[in-house]
C-alpha positions as CSV (number, residue, x, y, z in Angstrom):
1,M,-6.4,-11.8,-1.1
2,F,-3.2,-13.8,-1.7
3,K,0.3,-11.9,-2.8
4,L,2.4,-12.6,-5.7
5,S,5.5,-13.2,-3.0
6,E,3.0,-15.9,-1.3
7,I,2.0,-17.4,-4.2
8,K,5.5,-17.8,-5.8
9,E,6.5,-19.0,-2.2
10,L,3.8,-21.8,-2.2
11,I,4.9,-22.5,-5.5
12,E,8.5,-23.4,-4.7
13,L,7.6,-25.2,-1.9
14,L,5.1,-27.4,-3.5
15,D,7.8,-28.2,-6.2
16,Q,10.2,-29.2,-3.4
17,T,7.5,-31.7,-2.4
18,S,5.9,-35.1,-3.1
19,V,2.5,-33.2,-2.6
20,H,0.8,-33.3,-6.2
21,E,-2.1,-30.5,-5.3
22,L,-2.4,-27.9,-2.9
23,E,-5.7,-25.7,-2.3
24,I,-6.2,-22.4,0.3
25,E,-8.9,-20.5,0.8
26,N,-8.3,-17.0,2.6
27,E,-10.4,-13.6,2.6
28,G,-12.5,-14.7,-0.2
29,A,-9.9,-15.9,-2.5
30,R,-9.4,-19.7,-3.6
31,L,-6.1,-20.6,-4.5
32,S,-5.5,-24.2,-6.2
33,I,-2.2,-25.4,-6.8
34,R,-1.5,-28.4,-9.0
35,K,2.0,-30.0,-10.5
36,N,1.5,-30.5,-14.0
37,G,-2.0,-29.1,-14.3
38,V,-4.0,-25.9,-14.8
39,S,-4.1,-23.7,-11.6
40,E,-5.7,-20.7,-10.9
41,V,-6.4,-18.0,-8.6
42,V,-10.2,-16.8,-8.0
43,H,-10.9,-14.1,-6.2
44,V,-14.2,-12.7,-5.3
45,Q,-13.1,-9.0,-5.7
46,P,-12.0,-8.4,-9.0
47,Q,-8.6,-6.7,-8.3
48,M,-6.6,-9.7,-9.6
49,V,-7.3,-12.7,-11.7
50,A,-4.3,-14.9,-11.9
51,A,-3.3,-18.0,-13.7
52,V,-0.2,-20.2,-11.9
53,P,2.2,-21.7,-14.6
54,Q,1.2,-25.3,-15.3
55,N,4.7,-26.5,-14.9
56,I,5.5,-25.4,-11.6
57,S,9.2,-26.2,-11.8
58,A,9.8,-23.5,-14.5
59,A,10.9,-20.2,-12.7
60,V,10.7,-17.9,-15.8
61,P,8.0,-18.4,-18.8
62,A,9.5,-18.3,-22.3
63,P,7.3,-14.8,-23.2
64,A,9.6,-12.9,-20.3
65,L,12.9,-13.8,-21.9
66,Q,12.0,-11.9,-25.1
67,E,14.2,-9.1,-25.3
68,T,12.8,-5.6,-27.1
69,A,14.5,-3.2,-29.5
70,P,17.1,-0.6,-28.0
71,A,15.1,2.2,-29.9
72,P,11.8,2.3,-27.6
73,Q,13.6,2.0,-24.8
74,A,15.7,5.2,-25.4
75,A,12.4,6.8,-26.4
76,E,11.0,5.8,-23.4
77,A,13.7,6.8,-21.2
78,S,13.9,10.3,-22.7
79,R,10.1,10.7,-22.2
80,S,10.0,9.3,-18.6
81,A,13.6,11.0,-17.8
82,A,11.8,14.3,-16.7
83,P,8.1,13.9,-16.0
84,A,6.6,17.4,-15.3
85,A,6.8,18.3,-11.2
86,N,2.8,18.6,-11.3
87,L,2.2,15.0,-12.9
88,H,1.7,11.7,-10.6
89,T,3.8,9.0,-12.3
90,I,1.9,5.2,-12.3
91,A,4.7,3.2,-11.8
92,S,5.6,-0.8,-11.9
93,P,5.0,-2.6,-8.8
94,M,6.9,-5.6,-10.3
95,V,8.9,-7.3,-13.5
96,G,6.7,-8.6,-16.1
97,T,4.8,-7.6,-19.4
98,F,3.0,-4.6,-19.6
99,Y,-0.7,-5.1,-21.2
100,R,-3.2,-2.2,-21.7
101,S,-6.2,-4.6,-22.2
102,S,-7.4,-7.7,-20.9
103,S,-7.1,-9.4,-24.1
104,P,-6.0,-8.8,-27.6
105,E,-9.2,-8.1,-29.0
106,A,-10.5,-5.9,-26.5
107,Q,-10.2,-1.9,-25.9
108,P,-7.4,-0.8,-24.0
109,Y,-8.1,0.0,-20.3
110,V,-7.5,3.7,-20.7
111,N,-6.2,6.1,-23.5
112,I,-4.6,9.4,-23.6
113,G,-7.2,12.0,-22.2
114,D,-9.0,9.6,-20.3
115,K,-10.0,10.4,-17.0
116,V,-9.5,8.0,-14.2
117,G,-10.3,7.5,-10.3
118,E,-8.3,5.9,-7.6
119,K,-9.8,2.5,-8.5
120,T,-10.0,2.7,-12.0
121,T,-7.8,-0.1,-13.8
122,V,-5.5,1.3,-16.1
123,C,-3.4,-2.0,-17.1
124,I,-2.2,-5.2,-16.7
125,I,1.1,-6.7,-15.9
126,E,1.9,-10.4,-16.2
127,A,4.4,-12.1,-13.9
128,M,5.0,-15.5,-14.1
129,K,1.5,-16.2,-15.8
130,L,0.0,-14.0,-13.0
131,M,-2.0,-11.5,-14.5
132,N,-2.1,-8.7,-12.1
133,E,-4.4,-5.3,-12.8
134,L,-2.8,-2.1,-11.7
135,E,-5.2,0.7,-10.4
136,A,-4.4,4.2,-11.0
137,E,-4.5,5.1,-7.0
138,V,-4.9,8.8,-8.0
139,K,-7.9,10.9,-9.6
140,G,-7.2,12.9,-13.1
141,E,-6.5,12.8,-16.3
142,I,-3.9,10.4,-18.1
143,I,-1.6,12.6,-20.0
144,D,0.8,10.0,-21.3
145,I,1.3,6.4,-22.1
146,L,5.2,5.4,-21.5
147,V,5.4,1.7,-22.7
148,E,4.0,0.3,-25.5
149,N,1.6,-3.0,-25.4
150,G,3.3,-6.2,-24.8
151,Q,6.7,-4.7,-23.6
152,M,8.6,-6.0,-20.6
153,V,8.8,-3.6,-17.7
154,E,10.9,-3.3,-14.8
155,Y,10.1,-2.7,-10.9
156,G,9.6,1.0,-10.4
157,Q,9.3,1.8,-14.3
158,P,7.2,4.5,-15.1
159,L,4.1,3.5,-16.8
160,F,1.8,6.5,-17.1
161,L,1.5,10.1,-16.4
162,V,-1.3,11.4,-14.5
163,K,-2.6,15.0,-14.3
164,P,-4.1,14.9,-10.8
165,E,-7.4,16.6,-10.2
């Protein structure tokens, strides 16, 4: 599987060369990058499904520049400031946009009160048009969802509170 940092580095390197297409296969994953074309990462394992930006020279996609209203941020900060000691916090592993489901029409991966396992997908974090599925990494019950669907999140920002079993 390709790491996000590896993909970013390959995009930057390709952008600096006269090469127009690059295709790599590694550990059951295939990465295809084309300048000014649709590129995708296809994995045999459903851990991460990603689409690489069409315009490789664009460092940050337009949706990432949207700002959220200060009121939800303040509410989120107060909720996540003092989580109970016996709860596990699922935090964002990267900067990006938080999505509760795989598409606007789909049901959320998890809701408050749902039981999760270590491999249960709880959300998607979109970073540079790469859709990264985030797993619970702990067995337990979702107690709180600390961010809103479509909200920008920072590295390390708490997303969910889970009561471990």
